[in-house]
Structure formats: C-alpha cells, structure tokens
N, C-alpha and C positions, 0 to 999 in steps of 0.2 A: 510408817515407812516412807522415806523421802524418795520420790520417783524422779524428780527433775529439779535441778538447781544450777544456776550458771557458775562458770569459772570467774576468776578475778576479771574486773571490767575496767577499761580505760575509755573515758568519754570526753569528747571535746566540749569545752565550756559553752554553756548556752543550750546544749542539746538536752532532749528529754531522756531521763534515766528510768528504766523499768527493770525491777528485779522480781522475777516470777518463780515461785516455789510450788511444785505439784507434789501431793502426798496422798497416802491412803492409810486407813486404820480405823479402829472401832471408835465411833463417835460417843460423846462429843470430843472434838479436838480443839484445843485452845492455841491460837497463834500469837506469838509475841516477837516483835522486831526490836533488835538492840543495835546500838552503835557504840562501839568501844565498851561493850558489856553493860550499857545503860539503856533503859527503855527509850525508844525513839518517839518523840512527841513534837517535833518541829512543825510549825504552822505551814511551811512550804512543802511538806512531805505528806502524801496521802497513802493510806493502806486499805486495800480491799481484800476481804477474806471470805471463803466459802467452805463447804465441807471437805473439799478436795484440793484447794489451792489458796494461795495468798500472794498478793502482789504489792510491792512497795514502789511508789512512783514519785519521782522528783521532776517537776515540770521544766525546770531550767537548771542544769547542773552547774554549780559554782565551786570555787576552791574550798569553801567551808564545808562542802558536802563530802569531801574526801574522807576516807576512813574504812574501818572494818565493820561490815554489817553482818549480823547474825540473826537467824530465825530459830526460835524455840517452839517445838510442837509438843504439846502435852495431852495425854488422855489418861484413863484410869490404869493403863498398863506401863506407863513410864514416859520418858523424855527423849526426843530426838533433836539434833541441832545440825545446822549447816551455816557456813560463813564464807564470805568473799571480801576482797579488798577492792574498794572503788577509788579510782584515781581520776580526777578531773584535770585534763591537760588544757593548756591555753597558751597564748602569746606570753612572753615574759613580762613581769612587772617592770616599771621604769627603773633605770639604774638609780641606786640609792644616793641620796644627798646631792652635792653640787659638784659638777665638773671643775677641775682646778687647772688654771693656767700658770705655768712656771717656766723658768729659763727664758724669760722674754728678751729678745734681741732686736736688732734693727729691723730684721725682716722675717723673724720666725718666733715661734713659741711652742712649748710642749704642753699638751693637754692630757690629763689623767682623770680617771673616774672610777667609781665603785661599780661592781656588777649589781644586777637586780637582787632584791631580797628574796624573790621567788622566781625560779627560771621557767615556770609554767609546766613543770613535769618533764622537760626535755632540755638538754644542755644548750646554752647559748652558742650559736654558730657564728654570728656576726654582730658587730656594733656599727650603727649608722650615725655618723657625726654630722650635725647640722649647724649652720652659722647664720648669724644676724649681724648686720652692720647699721651704723647710725644714719647712713644716707639712704639706702634702699629700704630699711626697716621692714624687711621680710625674711622669714626663715627659708633657707635653701639647703639642699643636700650638699654636703661638702665632700665626704669620702666615707668608705666602708672599710673596716679593718677587723682583725680577729683578736686583738689584745685590748687591754684597758688603758692604753696610752698611745698618743700619736703626736708626731712632730709636724706642725703646720709651718710651711715656709714659702717665701717668695722665690721664684726661680729666675735667675739672671738670663736664662736662655730665651725667655719670651720677650718679644719686642715691647717697649714701654707703651706704645699706642694700642696694644692688644686690649680689646673690650671683653674678652672671655673671662668669666670669673674663674673657671677651672679648665685647664686643657693639658694635653700631654705634649710636651715639647719634643724636639728632635732627639734629645738624649734619652728619652724613655721615662723620665721622672714625672711624677704628678705635681703640677705647678698651681700655685694660687696667686695669680697676678695682682689681685685687688686687695691685698693686705697693705693698706696705706697708713702712714703715720698719723694723718689727720682724722682718721676714723676710729670709732670705738667698735669693738666686736664682742658678741656674746656667743656662747656655744651651748648646745644641749645634745644629749645622746639617746638613741633608741636601741634596744636589744632585740635580736631576732633569733628564733629557734625554728624548728621544722613546722610549727603551727602558725607562724606569722611574725610580724613586727609589732612590738609593744608600743605603749605610749611614751612620750619623751620624758627625760629626766627634768629636774628643776634646772632652769637656765643658769649659766655661770654669771659671775660678776662681770661687768664690762671691763675690757682690757684694751690697751693701746700699745701697738708695737712701735719701735723706733725711738724710745725714750732714752736710749743709751747715749751719753754725752761724748763729745769729741776728745775729752781728756784721756781716754783710755783707762785700762785697769791699773790700779795702784802697783801691783806686783811687777807689771811691765815697766812702770816708771822708775822704780828703784834699781833696776838693773841697767838703766841707761848709763852710758859712759860718762856723762856729765853729772850724774847724781852721786853724791857722797853719802853712803849708807853708814849711819852710826846709831848707837843706842839712843842718842838724843833725838834723832829723827824718828825712830820707832816710837818713842814716847809721844811725840807730837801727833803721829797718826793714830796711835791707840786712844789718845784722849778724844779725838774726833769720832772714832768708831764707837766708843763707849757713850759719848754724848748723843749720837744718833740713836743708839739702842735704848738709852735711858729715855729719850723722847717718846719712842714708840711704846715702851713699857708703861709709861705714864698714861698713854692712850688706851691701855688695856690690850695691847697687841704684842704677840710674840712672833718673831721673824721666821725661825725654823729652817733657814737656809743661808746662814752667814758663811761665806767662803770667799776666796780671793777674787773670783769672777764677779762677785756682787759688791765689790768695793771699787768705786770708780773715781778717777780724778775729775774735778769739775771742768778744768781746761788743761791745755798742754804745757802751761808755764807755771801756774800757781801750785800751792801745796794743799789747797782745800780738797776734801774728798766727800763722797756721799755714798749712802747705801741704796742699792737698787734691788729689783726682782722680789716683790712681795707676793709672788704667786702662791707660795705655800704658807703664807702667814695666817695666823688664826687669832680671832678675838677671844680673849679669856674671860671677859666680863660676862657673868651669868652663864658661863659655859658648863659649870659643874666640874666633874672629873673628866679631863680631856686626855685622850690617848691618840697617838698618831703612828702611822707606819710609813713615813716617808722622810727623805733627807739624803744628803750625800755622805756615803760611808765614812770617809776620812774626817768629816767635821761633825757628824751626828753624835748626840750624847747617848750614854749607855741606856738611859730610861726609854729612849725611842726604840732601840733595838730590842729591849726586853718587853716592849709594849706595856710600859708603866705610865702612870700619870705624868704629864709634862706641865711645865710652868715657865716663868721668866728665867729661872736658872738654866733651863735648857739652852738658851741663847748664850749664857755666860760660858758654858763649856766650849762652844764654838769660838768665842772670843779668845779663850785660852789657847786653843789650837792655832789660831791665826797669829797670835803673839809669839808663840813658840817658833813658828815658821819664819816670821819676819826677823827675829833675832838670830836665827841659826841657819836658815836655808834648808832646814831638815823638817820632815814631817814626823810628829810623835807616834802616829798610829798606822801610817801607810804600810801595807804589806804587799806581797807579790801579787795578790789577787783580792777581790772584794771580801771573800770569806775570811781570809787572814786578817784583813783590816778590821772587819767587824769583831773578830775574836779579840784583837788587841784593844779595841774600844771597850768591849764588854768587861774585860778584866782590868781595864784602866792601867794597862802596862805601858810605862814610859819612863824616861830618865834623862839626866843631864850629863851622861858619861862621855858623850862625844867631845872631841877637842874643840869643836865650834863654841862650846860654852865656857871655855877657859877664860875668854876675854869678856864674858857677860857678868854684870854685877850680881851680887847675892840678892839685892832687892828685886831685880828683874826675875830671878829664879823663884823667889818667894811669891811674887805676884802670879806667875804662871801656876805654881803649886796650889795656890788658893782658888784657882779657877778650875783646874783639872781634878776636881774631887769627885769620886764616884757617887758619894752621897750628895745629891743636888742641894739639900738644905745647908750643906757646909760651904758651898761656893759663895764667892763674893757677889754682892749685888752691884749695880752700877754706882749708886752713891758711895758704897764702901770702896769701890775701885778708885774713885776720885780722892779718897782719904788715904789710900795706900802710899807709903813712903816713896815708892818708885815713881808714881805718877805725880806726886805732890811736890817733888823736889824742884829746885830752881835749875832748869836745864841750861841756863847761861853759864853756870859755874861748874858744870859736871865735865868729866873727862870725855873727850871726843875721839876715841879710838875707832878707826875705820873697821867695819865688818866686811867679811868676805862676801863678794857678790857671785863668786863662781858656784858656790853651793846653791844659791838662790836660782841661778840660771839653769842648773841641772834639774832643780825641783820643778821649775816652770816648764821645762822641756818634757819632763816625765809626765806632768799633769796634762799638758797639751796632747801628748801621745795617747794618754788614757781617754781623754774627752773625745778626740778625733776618732778613736776606735770604737767608743761606746759612750754616748753622751750621758750626762748626769742623771737624766730621768731613767735611763736604762740601768744605771748603777742602782738606782733606788729599787727598781723591780727585782733585780738580783738580790739585793739586800733583804727585801721583804719576803721573797719566796721561801726562805728557810723558816719563816714564822707563820706564813699564811698568804692569802691572796693579796697581790699587790694592789693597793688602793690609795686614793689620794683625794683630798678635798680642800677647798679654800673658800674664804669668805670675803676677801677684799684684795684690792690692788692699789697700793699707794706708793709714793716716792717721797722719801724724807731725807733732808739734808740738815744736819745740825747747824743752826745759825744761818740758814739760807737767806732769810730776809735781811739779816745784818750784812751779809756779804754783798747782796744786790745793792744795798745802800752805799757800801764802800766803793763798789765799782762805778756807781753813778757819780760819786764825788770825784 
C-alpha cells in the first residue's frame, strides 16, 4: 500500500531533486524506479530503498532530467504503482541561430531573430538586445522589447555633440545617437522568462549603416519629369539588375529581398544602378535544403510562403515582379492587405489584361511569363535571361514608345503609404504569422554593383 508520494514537481535548474515514496505491505517488497516506463539507471541519479520507503535523488536537476517518473512496488500479493511528472525550469536557452540585419538605411536598420529552442519551461517575456561597435569593442545593453524584431535608428532630435549612446529625447522616442557610418556594428540577443535572463545568441555579422548612395532609388528616378520612360530604358535597367544578381549567384549567394527600395542609382545623373541591402541574403553553398520564412509579401516567391526549399530561382521570381512593375506601373500581386497579396502570390494569379500592356511587346511579356512560374525549376536563370530575345535585341533599333509614368507614380505613392504605415520588416512578421513564428536569420552583408570596378575606371578617365 502506498502511503506517501508527491504530486507533479517543478524544480529550478541546479537544485536538488528528491522524490520520496513511503509504503507498507508484506515483505519482501521490491522497488523499481522507471523514467518513461524504462528502468532508471543514470549515473547522476541515486536510489535508496528500505522496507518502508524508497527515495530517488538527483543532485542537480537539469533539462535532461525532465520526464515522467514511476515507482513500481512488488511483493507476493501483487503490484502497486505511483507516478509524477518532473519539470526542470530554467532561464531560456539562447535565441537560435544568428540575428539578422535588414532594411539598412542611412541611419537605421531592422533586426530580426529566432526565439530560443527551449524557453526554460516558462514563456519568454522579454528580449534584451545588445550591441558592439568597432571603436568601443565592448558589448552594451541596447534595448529590451517583447517581439522578435526591432528597428534601430538614429534620432535627429538629439544634438550631434551628444555623447550618450542611448537616451530618450524630448519627443519621447528611444534614440541611438552613435550609429555612425564609419563604424561596424554587431548585435546579439538574450531571452528572459520569470526565472531569469539566458545566455546571448550567436552574434550577428558586422553591418554598417549609411551605405545608401546619393543617387536615390531607381523607381524615383524614372518618374522624374526629365526622364523618358520607354521599354528600351527598362531593358537597360533589367540587364543591370540581372547582371548584379548573376554575380551574387555565382558567389553562392541568394539575395531574398529584391524590391524597388533595394535598387539604387549610383549617382543623380548617370544610368548606372546597384543592388543594396543584403541583410536577408543567405549563402547556399553547403547549406543543404534551405527554407526561410521572411521577405516582402509583394515580391516574395511562392516557395517562401509555403515554407519549401529555396534556391537561386527564388530571386528570379522577384526579378519578374520588378520587371512587370517597371513596364506597367502596376503590381501583379498587390492586394488590399498582406493576406490577399500572399494569397495571390501562392496561387501565382496574374495577367496582362490591363490596358497598360497594350503597348508592351510580346517578347517582354514572354520574358515576364518565364520568370513568374510557380514551379521554380521552370523559371529562367540569369544566363538564360541574357539569351532571351527581349534582352538580347539591339535596343538602338527598337521602337521607343513612351510608357505612362502616371501609373508608376500612383504605385510608388501606394507603396510609400504602406511602408510608412508599417515597414517591410513588419510586413514580414504578418506574412509569417499565418505559417508559424516570425523568424529571420542572415549570414552576410555585402554590397554588389555589376561592373563597379569598370565604372570607377571610366569615371577616373
């Protein structure tokens, strides 16, 4: 007969665990302790038994000791059992993988990260973001927040001579005065639950703010009054975009965030462009099967939303969307909200029925069609794009019909309205929430411009 046995137990990691069972009955009584119905014989667990009691002791409870413990008592008259669940609670594990820096601007960036693989037996309440810079070379507390992303920015309300790394300005916003263009920054994150603050995550790759050039965004350039938008000009820009993407693909890198804001003009007068913001880029070499859950809904490929394996064709889908917009001023997938946009992307629902495409060549339409394929294996690669009749033609002899810039102006205004109301990183969180926890990781930050060295030589001449 079992006289005493504890209820389920919750013990703080590192503390001693004692499970005592008192019993009575006709001797001899055999006591057997089981964990998950298997005899317990771990070296760090001791068992002491007598004619009327048995005690299981764990000197220092750890996560691996969690489980269901059962005692079996046998004598000549039969079997009795008692069981309890042991939970070892602790500070959270470090946030998984690497914090990612994205949407890098002159004075701000967005950080995103994974939650911990184990929350310590209690929900994570707060994340503590820490920062390191190449001058001070010390880790400092930056900010605490409740989500898995945060926008770090320099505030113009603080005086330039301010030496405070972080202070609250008169407007009430949290400011980070020392995000300076000439410095590199690394970030790491700690998770906190009711039992304490855990160890830090792996540190992020070094990033530098302020790399955006003075030429401005390409989409802003083409709506300028002095700019003549034609299909020929679009071809010239598409060739540069594909050249840049082809270069990073040859390096084993996939961009994963190709969109208008990340296509910049090198200067205010020339026609050279470059790709920026590699905060979400991933290196595919030796990565095995890679799946991600981040991106901008309007430009993200179906395989990302479906949490399927990605590869270089994932970027090619985004190129198709950009080309569609450049030629028509219309977005093929933009809905009234993120969920509608994601549904359009997932079903690969789009067409050329709008009158905007009446003046667009069939070759251009065929080029887009071969990029916006739901089956990623069917999409054109960068080398195949260069061989496509639309890009391979002699632009000097082609028809130069002016394209409407009014639709493009409306598109840019709508996109600015969306971004100002909820930045792209938040779009990503919304997009991912329907599939699982919003997470993000990155392995590198690079800035690539196709033919950059050649252009510098030309400028010197």
